[in-house]
matplotlib code that plots the C-alpha trace (Angstrom):
import matplotlib.pyplot as plt

x = [3.6, 2.0, 4.5, 3.7, 4.2, 7.5, 8.7, 7.7, 9.6, 12.7, 12.5, 12.1, 15.0, 17.2, 16.5, 17.0, 20.5, 21.3, 19.9, 21.9, 25.1, 24.6, 24.1, 27.2, 29.3, 28.0, 28.9, 32.3, 32.9, 32.1, 35.0, 37.6, 36.6, 36.6, 33.0, 33.2, 34.3, 31.9, 29.0, 29.5, 30.2, 27.0, 25.0, 26.4, 25.6, 22.1, 21.5, 22.5, 20.2, 17.3, 18.0, 17.8, 14.6, 13.0, 14.1, 12.7, 9.4, 9.2, 9.7, 7.0, 4.6, 5.3, 4.6, 1.3, 0.2, 0.7, -1.1, -4.1, -4.3, -4.2, -7.0, -9.1, -8.5, -9.3, -12.5, -13.9, -16.8, -16.1, -18.7, -16.0, -14.8, -18.1, -17.5, -19.7, -20.1, -22.3, -25.1, -25.1, -26.3, -29.5, -31.4, -31.1, -29.1, -25.7, -25.2, -23.4, -20.4, -20.4, -20.7, -17.6, -15.7, -16.7, -15.7, -12.2, -12.0, -12.7, -10.6, -8.8, -12.1, -14.1, -16.8, -17.6, -17.2, -19.8, -22.2, -21.6, -22.2, -25.5, -26.5, -25.5, -27.3, -30.5, -30.3, -29.7, -32.8, -34.8, -33.5, -34.2, -37.7, -38.5, -36.9, -38.9, -42.1, -41.3, -40.8, -37.0, -36.1, -32.4, -31.8, -28.2, -27.1, -26.2, -24.1, -20.9, -20.9, -19.0, -15.6, -16.0, -13.4, -14.2, -12.0, -12.6, -11.6, -8.5, -7.4, -8.0, -5.8, -3.0, -3.5, -3.2, -0.1, 1.5, 1.0, 2.5, 5.5, 6.1, 6.0, 8.7, 10.8, 10.3, 11.5, 14.5, 15.8, 14.2, 11.8, 9.1, 10.3, 11.2, 13.2, 15.3, 12.5, 9.9, 12.1, 12.9, 9.3, 8.4, 11.2, 9.8, 6.3, 7.2, 9.4, 6.5, 4.2, 6.8, 7.4, 3.7, 3.2, 1.9, 1.9, -0.1, 3.2, 2.6, 4.6, 6.5, 8.0, 11.3, 12.2, 11.8, 9.7, 11.6, 14.9, 13.5, 12.4, 15.8, 17.3, 14.9, 15.9, 19.6, 19.3, 17.7, 20.0, 17.0, 17.4, 15.2, 12.7]
y = [37.6, 36.7, 37.1, 33.6, 32.0, 33.8, 32.6, 29.1, 29.2, 30.5, 27.8, 25.1, 26.5, 26.5, 22.8, 22.1, 23.5, 21.4, 18.2, 18.9, 19.5, 16.3, 14.3, 15.7, 14.9, 11.4, 10.9, 12.4, 10.3, 7.0, 7.8, 8.4, 6.3, 2.6, 1.1, 0.5, 4.0, 5.5, 3.7, 5.5, 8.8, 8.5, 7.6, 10.7, 13.0, 11.6, 12.1, 15.8, 16.1, 14.6, 17.0, 19.9, 18.4, 18.4, 22.0, 22.9, 21.2, 23.2, 26.5, 25.6, 24.6, 28.0, 29.8, 28.0, 28.6, 32.3, 32.1, 30.3, 32.7, 35.6, 34.0, 33.7, 37.3, 38.4, 36.4, 38.3, 40.6, 44.2, 46.9, 49.6, 48.0, 48.7, 51.2, 53.6, 50.9, 48.9, 51.4, 50.1, 46.7, 48.1, 47.9, 45.7, 48.0, 46.2, 44.2, 40.9, 42.6, 45.3, 42.7, 40.9, 44.2, 44.8, 41.3, 41.9, 45.3, 43.9, 40.7, 41.9, 43.0, 40.0, 42.2, 43.7, 40.3, 38.9, 41.6, 41.0, 37.3, 37.8, 40.3, 37.9, 35.0, 37.0, 38.2, 34.6, 33.4, 36.1, 35.2, 31.5, 32.1, 34.3, 31.8, 28.9, 30.9, 31.3, 27.6, 27.3, 24.1, 24.8, 28.5, 29.8, 31.9, 35.4, 36.4, 34.4, 33.9, 30.6, 32.2, 34.6, 33.4, 32.8, 32.2, 28.4, 28.2, 30.2, 28.1, 25.0, 26.6, 26.9, 23.3, 22.3, 24.4, 22.8, 19.4, 20.6, 22.0, 18.5, 17.1, 19.5, 18.5, 14.9, 15.6, 17.4, 14.4, 11.6, 10.5, 8.2, 7.5, 3.9, 4.6, 7.3, 7.5, 8.3, 10.9, 12.5, 12.7, 14.2, 16.8, 17.8, 18.2, 19.8, 22.3, 23.6, 23.7, 25.6, 28.1, 28.9, 29.0, 32.4, 34.3, 37.2, 39.1, 42.7, 45.5, 46.1, 42.6, 43.0, 39.3, 37.9, 34.7, 33.5, 33.8, 31.9, 29.1, 29.1, 28.5, 25.7, 24.2, 24.6, 22.9, 19.9, 20.0, 20.6, 22.3, 25.3, 24.7]
z = [-17.2, -13.9, -11.1, -9.7, -13.1, -13.5, -10.1, -11.0, -14.3, -12.6, -9.9, -12.6, -14.6, -11.6, -11.1, -14.8, -14.6, -11.5, -13.1, -16.3, -14.4, -12.4, -15.5, -17.1, -13.9, -13.9, -17.6, -17.1, -14.0, -15.8, -18.2, -15.5, -12.5, -11.9, -11.8, -8.0, -7.3, -9.7, -8.2, -4.9, -6.6, -8.7, -5.6, -3.9, -6.9, -7.3, -3.6, -3.9, -6.8, -4.9, -2.1, -4.6, -5.9, -2.5, -2.0, -5.4, -4.6, -1.3, -3.2, -5.7, -2.9, -1.2, -4.5, -5.0, -1.5, -2.1, -5.4, -4.0, -1.1, -3.6, -5.6, -2.5, -1.6, -5.2, -5.0, -2.0, -2.7, -1.9, -2.4, -2.6, -5.9, -7.6, -10.4, -12.3, -14.9, -12.5, -13.3, -16.9, -15.5, -14.0, -17.3, -20.4, -22.6, -22.6, -25.8, -25.8, -27.5, -24.8, -22.2, -23.4, -23.4, -19.8, -18.8, -20.3, -18.6, -15.1, -15.1, -12.0, -10.2, -9.0, -7.5, -11.0, -12.6, -10.2, -11.1, -14.9, -14.5, -12.7, -15.5, -18.2, -16.6, -16.3, -19.9, -21.1, -19.2, -20.8, -24.2, -23.7, -22.5, -25.5, -27.9, -26.4, -26.7, -30.4, -30.8, -30.7, -28.9, -28.2, -28.0, -27.8, -24.9, -26.2, -23.2, -22.6, -18.8, -18.8, -19.2, -16.3, -13.7, -10.1, -7.1, -7.2, -10.8, -10.3, -7.3, -9.5, -12.2, -9.7, -8.6, -12.3, -12.7, -9.7, -11.3, -14.5, -12.6, -11.2, -14.7, -15.8, -12.9, -13.8, -17.3, -16.0, -13.9, -15.9, -13.1, -14.2, -17.8, -18.8, -21.8, -23.6, -26.2, -23.6, -22.0, -25.4, -26.3, -22.9, -23.3, -26.7, -25.5, -22.2, -24.0, -26.1, -23.0, -21.0, -23.7, -23.9, -20.2, -19.0, -22.3, -20.8, -20.2, -19.0, -20.3, -17.1, -17.2, -19.0, -19.3, -22.7, -22.8, -25.8, -24.1, -21.1, -23.5, -25.1, -21.7, -21.2, -24.6, -23.9, -20.5, -22.2, -25.3, -27.5, -30.9, -31.7, -34.4]

ax = plt.figure().add_subplot(projection="3d")
ax.plot(x, y, z, "-o")
ax.set_aspect("equal")
plt.show()
């Protein structure tokens, strides 16, 4: 799993635990304290949780600044990162299937991806011109260049993830939900989204995503399907 995603998950889970403990303390306090006393105690507890929320938000912001900076660095062209495979792109011998294999191979090498995208766009233009000459009005593009990532797209992905992280925090402490039904529905959908987040887990990451998801469920009191 991407290191930044894992750090994000850990940060969210830490806050989930704090929010759950705060809720439990408030419920317990309502049973043993008089309403006037409990009102002050609840205010204090919620104040501590909001302080923890701000600290959590700051940690997430730091993670995403690092991730965005990493995306910009990754998206810098560097001639030293051209490999021997670049010579394959000098002619027209790379098939669409081989092209897809190369794109998969060079996901971490933007310089090679840039070369592949230019190659694919050129071959698509050639194919479109030939198809139109043969009377085809809407020719299909044989080379899939649309899924080749660039630095701007990756930065946008991290921006979107930051927004999702805020949603998970909102679910944890009930922010923005007008009823128990709304919050329960949000918990159910967020649980599935959180479990699926960052499924590209590398072999060296020993943390089990399913165990992380179980912790997420447990913190919310959700049953495993």
